[in-house]
C-alpha positions in Angstrom: -5.7 -31.7 3.3 -5.2 -28.2 3.9 -6.2 -25.8 1.0 -3.4 -23.8 -0.4 -3.0 -20.3 0.7 -2.4 -17.3 -1.7 -1.3 -13.9 -0.6 -3.3 -11.4 -2.9 -0.8 -8.7 -2.0 2.2 -10.4 -3.5 2.2 -10.3 -7.5 2.0 -13.9 -9.0 4.8 -12.8 -11.5 6.8 -9.8 -10.6 8.3 -9.3 -14.0 4.8 -8.7 -15.7 4.2 -5.1 -16.3 0.7 -5.1 -18.0 -2.5 -5.1 -16.1 -3.4 -8.7 -14.9 -6.7 -10.3 -14.2 -7.0 -13.6 -12.2 -10.3 -15.3 -11.6 -10.4 -16.5 -8.0 -13.9 -17.9 -7.9 -16.6 -18.4 -10.6 -20.1 -19.7 -10.3 -23.2 -19.4 -12.2 -24.0 -16.4 -10.0 -20.8 -14.5 -9.6 -17.2 -14.1 -10.6 -14.5 -12.8 -8.3 -11.6 -11.3 -9.6 -8.0 -10.3 -8.4 -6.5 -7.6 -10.5 -3.0 -6.2 -10.5 -2.8 -2.9 -12.3 0.8 -2.0 -12.4 -0.1 1.6 -12.7 -1.9 1.0 -16.0 -5.1 3.3 -16.3 -7.9 2.2 -18.8 -7.0 3.0 -22.4 -7.9 6.5 -23.6 -11.4 6.7 -24.7 -12.3 3.3 -23.2 -15.3 2.8 -20.8 -16.3 -0.2 -19.0 -20.2 -0.8 -19.7 -20.8 -4.1 -18.1 -23.9 -6.1 -18.1 -23.4 -7.3 -14.4 -23.1 -5.2 -11.3 -19.7 -4.9 -9.7 -18.4 -4.4 -6.1 -14.8 -3.4 -6.2 -12.2 -3.0 -3.4 -8.8 -1.4 -3.6 -6.7 -3.8 -1.6 -3.3 -1.9 -2.0 -2.3 1.5 -3.6 -4.4 4.5 -4.8 -6.5 5.0 -8.0 -9.2 7.3 -9.4 -12.3 5.9 -11.1 -13.9 8.2 -13.6 -17.6 8.0 -14.1 -19.6 9.8 -16.9 -20.2 12.9 -14.6 -17.5 12.6 -11.9 -14.5 11.1 -10.6 -13.9 9.1 -7.4 -10.4 8.9 -5.6 -9.7 5.6 -3.9 -7.0 4.6 -1.3 -6.3 1.1 -0.1 -9.2 -0.4 1.9 -11.8 1.7 0.0 -14.8 -0.3 -1.8 -17.7 0.7 -3.8 -20.7 -0.7 -5.6 -21.0 0.1 -9.4 -24.6 -1.0 -11.0 -24.8 -2.7 -14.1 -24.2 -0.6 -17.1 -22.9 2.3 -15.1 -20.1 3.5 -17.4 -16.8 3.8 -15.8 -13.0 3.7 -16.3 -9.8 3.8 -14.3 -8.4 7.3 -14.8 -5.1 6.6 -12.7 -3.7 4.1 -10.5 -0.4 3.7 -8.6 2.1 1.1 -9.6 1.3 -1.1 -6.7 -2.6 -1.1 -7.1 -4.3 -4.4 -6.4 -8.0 -4.9 -6.5 -10.7 -7.4 -5.6 -13.7 -7.3 -8.1 -16.8 -9.3 -7.5 -19.2 -9.3 -10.6 -22.8 -10.5 -10.3 -26.3 -9.9 -11.5 -27.6 -7.0 -9.5 -31.1 -8.8 -9.3 -29.4 -11.1 -6.7 -29.3 -8.0 -4.2 -31.3 -8.6 -1.1 -32.2 -5.6 1.0 -31.0 -5.7 4.6 
């Protein structure tokens, strides 16, 4: 049996306008999320302070991530690593912003 194909660039429910989080894969070691932002930044004054590290890739659209001391603009195809407890928020993003986010314990990182 062929596994089902899912296109991550097509919203699952086009009528939804709030940010959507979909877990694609989850194990004891990691969680892979598909996030559709619909132009919604993080709530004013809200900061992510996650216990796990995060590797995030913007698949489509544009966005600006705000960290405590700087901001980072992102375009489609850009990816970055955010260490555990590195406070950040989405300052702004386009209506078509779609992300992949891999959350994991950064103790699992092996130097290459």
